VEXTILUM-604287 format. One record per residue: y, x, z of N, C-alpha, C in turn. Coordinates in steps of 0.05 Angstrom, whole numbers, plus 5000, padded with zeros to 4 digits. Layout:
// residues N
@n_c2 = Y | n_c1 = X | n_c3 = Z | ca_c2 = Y | ca_c1 = X | ca_c3 = Z | c_c2 = Y | c_c1 = X | c_c3 = Z $
...
// end
This chain:
// residues 108
@n_c2 = 0958 | n_c1 = 6702 | n_c3 = 1270 | ca_c2 = 0960 | ca_c1 = 6721 | ca_c3 = 1293 | c_c2 = 0970 | c_c1 = 6746 | c_c3 = 1286 $
@n_c2 = 0987 | n_c1 = 6759 | n_c3 = 1298 | ca_c2 = 1001 | ca_c1 = 6782 | ca_c3 = 1294 | c_c2 = 0982 | c_c1 = 6804 | c_c3 = 1306 $
@n_c2 = 0989 | n_c1 = 6831 | n_c3 = 1299 | ca_c2 = 0976 | ca_c1 = 6854 | ca_c3 = 1308 | c_c2 = 0995 | c_c1 = 6875 | c_c3 = 1324 $
@n_c2 = 0985 | n_c1 = 6887 | n_c3 = 1342 | ca_c2 = 1001 | ca_c1 = 6908 | ca_c3 = 1357 | c_c2 = 1008 | c_c1 = 6930 | c_c3 = 1337 $
@n_c2 = 1031 | n_c1 = 6944 | n_c3 = 1341 | ca_c2 = 1040 | ca_c1 = 6963 | ca_c3 = 1326 | c_c2 = 1039 | c_c1 = 6993 | c_c3 = 1345 $
@n_c2 = 1035 | n_c1 = 7012 | n_c3 = 1332 | ca_c2 = 1035 | ca_c1 = 7039 | ca_c3 = 1343 | c_c2 = 1061 | c_c1 = 7051 | c_c3 = 1340 $
@n_c2 = 1074 | n_c1 = 7061 | n_c3 = 1364 | ca_c2 = 1098 | ca_c1 = 7073 | ca_c3 = 1364 | c_c2 = 1101 | c_c1 = 7098 | c_c3 = 1375 $
@n_c2 = 1114 | n_c1 = 7118 | n_c3 = 1371 | ca_c2 = 1122 | ca_c1 = 7144 | ca_c3 = 1383 | c_c2 = 1139 | c_c1 = 7142 | c_c3 = 1406 $
@n_c2 = 1141 | n_c1 = 7157 | n_c3 = 1423 | ca_c2 = 1158 | ca_c1 = 7155 | ca_c3 = 1443 | c_c2 = 1185 | c_c1 = 7150 | c_c3 = 1438 $
@n_c2 = 1196 | n_c1 = 7161 | n_c3 = 1421 | ca_c2 = 1225 | ca_c1 = 7156 | ca_c3 = 1414 | c_c2 = 1233 | c_c1 = 7128 | c_c3 = 1407 $
@n_c2 = 1213 | n_c1 = 7116 | n_c3 = 1390 | ca_c2 = 1218 | ca_c1 = 7085 | ca_c3 = 1386 | c_c2 = 1214 | c_c1 = 7068 | c_c3 = 1410 $
@n_c2 = 1192 | n_c1 = 7079 | n_c3 = 1428 | ca_c2 = 1190 | ca_c1 = 7065 | ca_c3 = 1452 | c_c2 = 1213 | c_c1 = 7067 | c_c3 = 1470 $
@n_c2 = 1226 | n_c1 = 7088 | n_c3 = 1472 | ca_c2 = 1249 | ca_c1 = 7091 | ca_c3 = 1488 | c_c2 = 1272 | c_c1 = 7073 | c_c3 = 1478 $
@n_c2 = 1273 | n_c1 = 7070 | n_c3 = 1453 | ca_c2 = 1296 | ca_c1 = 7054 | ca_c3 = 1443 | c_c2 = 1289 | c_c1 = 7024 | c_c3 = 1448 $
@n_c2 = 1267 | n_c1 = 7017 | n_c3 = 1448 | ca_c2 = 1255 | ca_c1 = 6991 | ca_c3 = 1457 | c_c2 = 1260 | c_c1 = 6986 | c_c3 = 1484 $
@n_c2 = 1252 | n_c1 = 7005 | n_c3 = 1500 | ca_c2 = 1254 | ca_c1 = 7002 | ca_c3 = 1530 | c_c2 = 1284 | c_c1 = 6998 | c_c3 = 1535 $
@n_c2 = 1302 | n_c1 = 7013 | n_c3 = 1522 | ca_c2 = 1328 | ca_c1 = 7014 | ca_c3 = 1531 | c_c2 = 1340 | c_c1 = 6987 | c_c3 = 1522 $
@n_c2 = 1327 | n_c1 = 6971 | n_c3 = 1504 | ca_c2 = 1336 | ca_c1 = 6945 | ca_c3 = 1494 | c_c2 = 1325 | c_c1 = 6919 | c_c3 = 1512 $
@n_c2 = 1306 | n_c1 = 6931 | n_c3 = 1532 | ca_c2 = 1295 | ca_c1 = 6909 | ca_c3 = 1548 | c_c2 = 1266 | c_c1 = 6904 | c_c3 = 1547 $
@n_c2 = 1249 | n_c1 = 6922 | n_c3 = 1529 | ca_c2 = 1222 | ca_c1 = 6916 | ca_c3 = 1529 | c_c2 = 1211 | c_c1 = 6919 | c_c3 = 1555 $
@n_c2 = 1189 | n_c1 = 6909 | n_c3 = 1561 | ca_c2 = 1171 | ca_c1 = 6911 | ca_c3 = 1586 | c_c2 = 1150 | c_c1 = 6935 | c_c3 = 1578 $
@n_c2 = 1147 | n_c1 = 6952 | n_c3 = 1595 | ca_c2 = 1128 | ca_c1 = 6975 | ca_c3 = 1594 | c_c2 = 1108 | c_c1 = 6970 | c_c3 = 1611 $
@n_c2 = 1081 | n_c1 = 6968 | n_c3 = 1606 | ca_c2 = 1058 | ca_c1 = 6966 | ca_c3 = 1626 | c_c2 = 1040 | c_c1 = 6992 | c_c3 = 1621 $
@n_c2 = 1030 | n_c1 = 7001 | n_c3 = 1645 | ca_c2 = 1013 | ca_c1 = 7027 | ca_c3 = 1650 | c_c2 = 0986 | c_c1 = 7017 | c_c3 = 1657 $
@n_c2 = 0967 | n_c1 = 7025 | n_c3 = 1640 | ca_c2 = 0943 | ca_c1 = 7017 | ca_c3 = 1646 | c_c2 = 0922 | c_c1 = 7038 | c_c3 = 1656 $
@n_c2 = 0934 | n_c1 = 7058 | n_c3 = 1664 | ca_c2 = 0919 | ca_c1 = 7082 | ca_c3 = 1673 | c_c2 = 0910 | c_c1 = 7075 | c_c3 = 1704 $
@n_c2 = 0889 | n_c1 = 7085 | n_c3 = 1716 | ca_c2 = 0882 | ca_c1 = 7078 | ca_c3 = 1742 | c_c2 = 0906 | c_c1 = 7080 | c_c3 = 1761 $
@n_c2 = 0905 | n_c1 = 7065 | n_c3 = 1782 | ca_c2 = 0923 | ca_c1 = 7059 | ca_c3 = 1800 | c_c2 = 0934 | c_c1 = 7084 | c_c3 = 1815 $
@n_c2 = 0911 | n_c1 = 7103 | n_c3 = 1824 | ca_c2 = 0920 | ca_c1 = 7127 | ca_c3 = 1836 | c_c2 = 0937 | c_c1 = 7148 | c_c3 = 1816 $
@n_c2 = 0931 | n_c1 = 7147 | n_c3 = 1795 | ca_c2 = 0942 | ca_c1 = 7165 | ca_c3 = 1773 | c_c2 = 0971 | c_c1 = 7152 | c_c3 = 1767 $
@n_c2 = 0974 | n_c1 = 7125 | n_c3 = 1766 | ca_c2 = 1000 | ca_c1 = 7112 | ca_c3 = 1761 | c_c2 = 1017 | c_c1 = 7118 | c_c3 = 1786 $
@n_c2 = 1008 | n_c1 = 7114 | n_c3 = 1807 | ca_c2 = 1022 | ca_c1 = 7119 | ca_c3 = 1836 | c_c2 = 1034 | c_c1 = 7149 | c_c3 = 1835 $
@n_c2 = 1022 | n_c1 = 7170 | n_c3 = 1823 | ca_c2 = 1030 | ca_c1 = 7198 | ca_c3 = 1823 | c_c2 = 1057 | c_c1 = 7198 | c_c3 = 1804 $
@n_c2 = 1054 | n_c1 = 7186 | n_c3 = 1782 | ca_c2 = 1076 | ca_c1 = 7190 | ca_c3 = 1761 | c_c2 = 1072 | c_c1 = 7169 | c_c3 = 1739 $
@n_c2 = 1092 | n_c1 = 7155 | n_c3 = 1730 | ca_c2 = 1091 | ca_c1 = 7137 | ca_c3 = 1709 | c_c2 = 1118 | c_c1 = 7136 | c_c3 = 1697 $
@n_c2 = 1121 | n_c1 = 7122 | n_c3 = 1674 | ca_c2 = 1146 | ca_c1 = 7117 | ca_c3 = 1660 | c_c2 = 1163 | c_c1 = 7101 | c_c3 = 1680 $
@n_c2 = 1187 | n_c1 = 7111 | n_c3 = 1685 | ca_c2 = 1206 | ca_c1 = 7096 | ca_c3 = 1700 | c_c2 = 1207 | c_c1 = 7066 | c_c3 = 1691 $
@n_c2 = 1204 | n_c1 = 7049 | n_c3 = 1714 | ca_c2 = 1204 | ca_c1 = 7019 | ca_c3 = 1704 | c_c2 = 1179 | c_c1 = 7007 | c_c3 = 1697 $
@n_c2 = 1159 | n_c1 = 7024 | n_c3 = 1692 | ca_c2 = 1134 | ca_c1 = 7013 | ca_c3 = 1680 | c_c2 = 1118 | c_c1 = 6999 | c_c3 = 1702 $
@n_c2 = 1105 | n_c1 = 6976 | n_c3 = 1694 | ca_c2 = 1089 | ca_c1 = 6960 | ca_c3 = 1714 | c_c2 = 1058 | c_c1 = 6970 | c_c3 = 1709 $
@n_c2 = 1044 | n_c1 = 6969 | n_c3 = 1733 | ca_c2 = 1015 | ca_c1 = 6979 | ca_c3 = 1733 | c_c2 = 0999 | c_c1 = 6952 | c_c3 = 1722 $
@n_c2 = 0986 | n_c1 = 6953 | n_c3 = 1704 | ca_c2 = 0968 | ca_c1 = 6931 | ca_c3 = 1697 | c_c2 = 0936 | c_c1 = 6939 | c_c3 = 1693 $
@n_c2 = 0923 | n_c1 = 6924 | n_c3 = 1707 | ca_c2 = 0896 | ca_c1 = 6927 | ca_c3 = 1709 | c_c2 = 0879 | c_c1 = 6901 | c_c3 = 1711 $
@n_c2 = 0854 | n_c1 = 6903 | n_c3 = 1712 | ca_c2 = 0835 | ca_c1 = 6878 | ca_c3 = 1714 | c_c2 = 0842 | c_c1 = 6863 | c_c3 = 1736 $
@n_c2 = 0853 | n_c1 = 6871 | n_c3 = 1757 | ca_c2 = 0861 | ca_c1 = 6854 | ca_c3 = 1779 | c_c2 = 0883 | c_c1 = 6837 | c_c3 = 1777 $
@n_c2 = 0907 | n_c1 = 6846 | n_c3 = 1763 | ca_c2 = 0929 | ca_c1 = 6835 | ca_c3 = 1762 | c_c2 = 0939 | c_c1 = 6825 | c_c3 = 1737 $
@n_c2 = 0918 | n_c1 = 6830 | n_c3 = 1714 | ca_c2 = 0928 | ca_c1 = 6822 | ca_c3 = 1692 | c_c2 = 0933 | c_c1 = 6791 | c_c3 = 1684 $
@n_c2 = 0917 | n_c1 = 6777 | n_c3 = 1696 | ca_c2 = 0916 | ca_c1 = 6746 | ca_c3 = 1694 | c_c2 = 0943 | c_c1 = 6734 | c_c3 = 1703 $
@n_c2 = 0954 | n_c1 = 6746 | n_c3 = 1724 | ca_c2 = 0978 | ca_c1 = 6741 | ca_c3 = 1736 | c_c2 = 1000 | c_c1 = 6749 | c_c3 = 1718 $
@n_c2 = 0996 | n_c1 = 6773 | n_c3 = 1709 | ca_c2 = 1017 | ca_c1 = 6785 | ca_c3 = 1690 | c_c2 = 1022 | c_c1 = 6765 | c_c3 = 1666 $
@n_c2 = 1000 | n_c1 = 6758 | n_c3 = 1655 | ca_c2 = 1000 | ca_c1 = 6742 | ca_c3 = 1628 | c_c2 = 1011 | c_c1 = 6715 | c_c3 = 1637 $
@n_c2 = 1003 | n_c1 = 6704 | n_c3 = 1659 | ca_c2 = 1016 | ca_c1 = 6675 | ca_c3 = 1667 | c_c2 = 1043 | c_c1 = 6676 | c_c3 = 1671 $
@n_c2 = 1056 | n_c1 = 6700 | n_c3 = 1680 | ca_c2 = 1085 | ca_c1 = 6702 | ca_c3 = 1686 | c_c2 = 1100 | c_c1 = 6714 | c_c3 = 1664 $
@n_c2 = 1089 | n_c1 = 6725 | n_c3 = 1644 | ca_c2 = 1103 | ca_c1 = 6742 | ca_c3 = 1625 | c_c2 = 1116 | c_c1 = 6723 | c_c3 = 1602 $
@n_c2 = 1138 | n_c1 = 6732 | n_c3 = 1593 | ca_c2 = 1151 | ca_c1 = 6721 | ca_c3 = 1570 | c_c2 = 1134 | c_c1 = 6730 | c_c3 = 1545 $
@n_c2 = 1119 | n_c1 = 6715 | n_c3 = 1533 | ca_c2 = 1100 | ca_c1 = 6722 | ca_c3 = 1511 | c_c2 = 1114 | c_c1 = 6731 | c_c3 = 1486 $
@n_c2 = 1138 | n_c1 = 6729 | n_c3 = 1483 | ca_c2 = 1152 | ca_c1 = 6737 | ca_c3 = 1457 | c_c2 = 1171 | c_c1 = 6758 | c_c3 = 1466 $
@n_c2 = 1173 | n_c1 = 6770 | n_c3 = 1489 | ca_c2 = 1187 | ca_c1 = 6794 | ca_c3 = 1495 | c_c2 = 1171 | c_c1 = 6819 | c_c3 = 1486 $
@n_c2 = 1186 | n_c1 = 6839 | n_c3 = 1474 | ca_c2 = 1171 | ca_c1 = 6862 | ca_c3 = 1467 | c_c2 = 1158 | c_c1 = 6877 | c_c3 = 1489 $
@n_c2 = 1133 | n_c1 = 6884 | n_c3 = 1489 | ca_c2 = 1115 | ca_c1 = 6894 | ca_c3 = 1509 | c_c2 = 1102 | c_c1 = 6921 | c_c3 = 1497 $
@n_c2 = 1106 | n_c1 = 6944 | n_c3 = 1510 | ca_c2 = 1097 | ca_c1 = 6970 | ca_c3 = 1506 | c_c2 = 1073 | c_c1 = 6976 | c_c3 = 1525 $
@n_c2 = 1050 | n_c1 = 6982 | n_c3 = 1513 | ca_c2 = 1027 | ca_c1 = 6988 | ca_c3 = 1530 | c_c2 = 1023 | c_c1 = 7018 | c_c3 = 1530 $
@n_c2 = 1020 | n_c1 = 7034 | n_c3 = 1559 | ca_c2 = 1020 | ca_c1 = 7060 | ca_c3 = 1556 | c_c2 = 0991 | c_c1 = 7065 | c_c3 = 1569 $
@n_c2 = 0976 | n_c1 = 7089 | n_c3 = 1562 | ca_c2 = 0956 | ca_c1 = 7097 | ca_c3 = 1577 | c_c2 = 0956 | c_c1 = 7128 | c_c3 = 1578 $
@n_c2 = 0934 | n_c1 = 7140 | n_c3 = 1580 | ca_c2 = 0938 | ca_c1 = 7172 | ca_c3 = 1584 | c_c2 = 0947 | c_c1 = 7184 | c_c3 = 1557 $
@n_c2 = 0933 | n_c1 = 7177 | n_c3 = 1534 | ca_c2 = 0936 | ca_c1 = 7192 | ca_c3 = 1509 | c_c2 = 0943 | c_c1 = 7174 | c_c3 = 1485 $
@n_c2 = 0942 | n_c1 = 7145 | n_c3 = 1490 | ca_c2 = 0949 | ca_c1 = 7130 | ca_c3 = 1467 | c_c2 = 0926 | c_c1 = 7118 | c_c3 = 1455 $
@n_c2 = 0901 | n_c1 = 7123 | n_c3 = 1465 | ca_c2 = 0877 | ca_c1 = 7110 | ca_c3 = 1458 | c_c2 = 0868 | c_c1 = 7085 | c_c3 = 1467 $
@n_c2 = 0867 | n_c1 = 7081 | n_c3 = 1493 | ca_c2 = 0860 | ca_c1 = 7060 | ca_c3 = 1512 | c_c2 = 0876 | c_c1 = 7038 | c_c3 = 1506 $
@n_c2 = 0904 | n_c1 = 7047 | n_c3 = 1504 | ca_c2 = 0928 | ca_c1 = 7027 | ca_c3 = 1501 | c_c2 = 0927 | c_c1 = 7009 | c_c3 = 1477 $
@n_c2 = 0911 | n_c1 = 7018 | n_c3 = 1455 | ca_c2 = 0908 | ca_c1 = 7003 | ca_c3 = 1430 | c_c2 = 0887 | c_c1 = 6981 | c_c3 = 1433 $
@n_c2 = 0869 | n_c1 = 6982 | n_c3 = 1453 | ca_c2 = 0849 | ca_c1 = 6961 | ca_c3 = 1457 | c_c2 = 0862 | c_c1 = 6941 | c_c3 = 1475 $
@n_c2 = 0881 | n_c1 = 6951 | n_c3 = 1497 | ca_c2 = 0894 | ca_c1 = 6932 | ca_c3 = 1512 | c_c2 = 0915 | c_c1 = 6921 | c_c3 = 1495 $
@n_c2 = 0930 | n_c1 = 6931 | n_c3 = 1480 | ca_c2 = 0949 | ca_c1 = 6919 | ca_c3 = 1463 | c_c2 = 0937 | c_c1 = 6897 | c_c3 = 1445 $
@n_c2 = 0914 | n_c1 = 6903 | n_c3 = 1435 | ca_c2 = 0898 | ca_c1 = 6882 | ca_c3 = 1416 | c_c2 = 0891 | c_c1 = 6860 | c_c3 = 1435 $
@n_c2 = 0882 | n_c1 = 6863 | n_c3 = 1460 | ca_c2 = 0875 | ca_c1 = 6843 | ca_c3 = 1479 | c_c2 = 0900 | c_c1 = 6828 | c_c3 = 1486 $
@n_c2 = 0921 | n_c1 = 6840 | n_c3 = 1491 | ca_c2 = 0947 | ca_c1 = 6822 | ca_c3 = 1496 | c_c2 = 0956 | c_c1 = 6806 | c_c3 = 1473 $
@n_c2 = 0952 | n_c1 = 6814 | n_c3 = 1447 | ca_c2 = 0958 | ca_c1 = 6797 | ca_c3 = 1424 | c_c2 = 0942 | c_c1 = 6774 | c_c3 = 1427 $
@n_c2 = 0916 | n_c1 = 6781 | n_c3 = 1435 | ca_c2 = 0896 | ca_c1 = 6758 | ca_c3 = 1434 | c_c2 = 0903 | c_c1 = 6737 | c_c3 = 1455 $
@n_c2 = 0919 | n_c1 = 6744 | n_c3 = 1475 | ca_c2 = 0925 | ca_c1 = 6725 | ca_c3 = 1497 | c_c2 = 0954 | c_c1 = 6712 | c_c3 = 1491 $
@n_c2 = 0963 | n_c1 = 6715 | n_c3 = 1469 | ca_c2 = 0989 | ca_c1 = 6703 | ca_c3 = 1457 | c_c2 = 1012 | c_c1 = 6718 | c_c3 = 1456 $
@n_c2 = 1013 | n_c1 = 6742 | n_c3 = 1464 | ca_c2 = 1037 | ca_c1 = 6759 | ca_c3 = 1463 | c_c2 = 1043 | c_c1 = 6763 | c_c3 = 1436 $
@n_c2 = 1067 | n_c1 = 6763 | n_c3 = 1424 | ca_c2 = 1074 | ca_c1 = 6765 | ca_c3 = 1397 | c_c2 = 1086 | c_c1 = 6792 | c_c3 = 1388 $
@n_c2 = 1095 | n_c1 = 6808 | n_c3 = 1407 | ca_c2 = 1112 | ca_c1 = 6833 | ca_c3 = 1402 | c_c2 = 1097 | c_c1 = 6857 | c_c3 = 1418 $
@n_c2 = 1076 | n_c1 = 6868 | n_c3 = 1411 | ca_c2 = 1061 | ca_c1 = 6888 | ca_c3 = 1425 | c_c2 = 1060 | c_c1 = 6915 | c_c3 = 1416 $
@n_c2 = 1064 | n_c1 = 6935 | n_c3 = 1428 | ca_c2 = 1067 | ca_c1 = 6963 | ca_c3 = 1419 | c_c2 = 1047 | c_c1 = 6976 | c_c3 = 1437 $
@n_c2 = 1030 | n_c1 = 6998 | n_c3 = 1423 | ca_c2 = 1014 | ca_c1 = 7016 | ca_c3 = 1437 | c_c2 = 1029 | c_c1 = 7042 | c_c3 = 1435 $
@n_c2 = 1037 | n_c1 = 7057 | n_c3 = 1458 | ca_c2 = 1051 | ca_c1 = 7082 | ca_c3 = 1455 | c_c2 = 1032 | c_c1 = 7104 | c_c3 = 1449 $
@n_c2 = 1041 | n_c1 = 7115 | n_c3 = 1423 | ca_c2 = 1026 | ca_c1 = 7139 | ca_c3 = 1411 | c_c2 = 1028 | c_c1 = 7163 | c_c3 = 1433 $
@n_c2 = 1007 | n_c1 = 7178 | n_c3 = 1437 | ca_c2 = 1009 | ca_c1 = 7201 | ca_c3 = 1452 | c_c2 = 1006 | c_c1 = 7191 | c_c3 = 1483 $
@n_c2 = 1009 | n_c1 = 7166 | n_c3 = 1488 | ca_c2 = 1011 | ca_c1 = 7158 | ca_c3 = 1519 | c_c2 = 1026 | c_c1 = 7171 | c_c3 = 1536 $
@n_c2 = 1022 | n_c1 = 7169 | n_c3 = 1561 | ca_c2 = 1038 | ca_c1 = 7179 | ca_c3 = 1580 | c_c2 = 1043 | c_c1 = 7208 | c_c3 = 1581 $
@n_c2 = 1020 | n_c1 = 7224 | n_c3 = 1570 | ca_c2 = 1024 | ca_c1 = 7251 | ca_c3 = 1569 | c_c2 = 1046 | c_c1 = 7260 | c_c3 = 1551 $
@n_c2 = 1046 | n_c1 = 7246 | n_c3 = 1527 | ca_c2 = 1065 | ca_c1 = 7254 | ca_c3 = 1506 | c_c2 = 1095 | c_c1 = 7247 | c_c3 = 1515 $
@n_c2 = 1096 | n_c1 = 7226 | n_c3 = 1531 | ca_c2 = 1121 | ca_c1 = 7212 | ca_c3 = 1542 | c_c2 = 1131 | c_c1 = 7233 | c_c3 = 1560 $
@n_c2 = 1115 | n_c1 = 7245 | n_c3 = 1578 | ca_c2 = 1124 | ca_c1 = 7263 | ca_c3 = 1599 | c_c2 = 1135 | c_c1 = 7284 | c_c3 = 1587 $
@n_c2 = 1123 | n_c1 = 7294 | n_c3 = 1565 | ca_c2 = 1136 | ca_c1 = 7319 | ca_c3 = 1553 | c_c2 = 1161 | c_c1 = 7315 | c_c3 = 1536 $
@n_c2 = 1161 | n_c1 = 7290 | n_c3 = 1526 | ca_c2 = 1187 | ca_c1 = 7282 | ca_c3 = 1512 | c_c2 = 1208 | c_c1 = 7273 | c_c3 = 1527 $
@n_c2 = 1206 | n_c1 = 7256 | n_c3 = 1549 | ca_c2 = 1223 | ca_c1 = 7248 | ca_c3 = 1568 | c_c2 = 1220 | c_c1 = 7254 | c_c3 = 1596 $
@n_c2 = 1221 | n_c1 = 7280 | n_c3 = 1606 | ca_c2 = 1211 | ca_c1 = 7289 | ca_c3 = 1634 | c_c2 = 1229 | c_c1 = 7275 | c_c3 = 1651 $
@n_c2 = 1255 | n_c1 = 7268 | n_c3 = 1645 | ca_c2 = 1271 | ca_c1 = 7256 | ca_c3 = 1665 | c_c2 = 1264 | c_c1 = 7225 | c_c3 = 1667 $
@n_c2 = 1249 | n_c1 = 7214 | n_c3 = 1652 | ca_c2 = 1244 | ca_c1 = 7185 | ca_c3 = 1654 | c_c2 = 1217 | c_c1 = 7182 | c_c3 = 1665 $
@n_c2 = 1209 | n_c1 = 7196 | n_c3 = 1686 | ca_c2 = 1185 | ca_c1 = 7193 | ca_c3 = 1699 | c_c2 = 1191 | c_c1 = 7187 | c_c3 = 1732 $
@n_c2 = 1174 | n_c1 = 7172 | n_c3 = 1741 | ca_c2 = 1179 | ca_c1 = 7162 | ca_c3 = 1771 | c_c2 = 1153 | c_c1 = 7161 | c_c3 = 1786 $
@n_c2 = 1153 | n_c1 = 7164 | n_c3 = 1810 | ca_c2 = 1130 | ca_c1 = 7161 | ca_c3 = 1829 | c_c2 = 1132 | c_c1 = 7132 | c_c3 = 1835 $
@n_c2 = 1110 | n_c1 = 7122 | n_c3 = 1844 | ca_c2 = 1111 | ca_c1 = 7092 | ca_c3 = 1857 | c_c2 = 1124 | c_c1 = 7094 | c_c3 = 1882 $
@n_c2 = 1137 | n_c1 = 7073 | n_c3 = 1888 | ca_c2 = 1148 | ca_c1 = 7069 | ca_c3 = 1913 | c_c2 = 1129 | c_c1 = 7060 | c_c3 = 1936 $
@n_c2 = 1128 | n_c1 = 7074 | n_c3 = 1960 | ca_c2 = 1107 | ca_c1 = 7066 | ca_c3 = 1982 | c_c2 = 1108 | c_c1 = 7037 | c_c3 = 1990 $
// end
């Protein structure tokens, strides 16, 4: 079994531009206000559907507030069969300061 990797925003951005899926595990109201452009919200309600429909071999970047909770989520996703999982170091907060133009609100 593989392990997740921790990556800084710059590496995450390169992966994202090459097609990696980004998931945001922060609370829904916080995600709705602002998130990494193109990121999908992932929580206990929709995770089973996400796993069922996902390409388990595609690169997957997990983001949270500061990069701590995403490590646990990344480890869980590895345990569910994902093979190429990354935890975003510094989380959404570091991403927001590094790539302020790559932030979007949720669509109503």
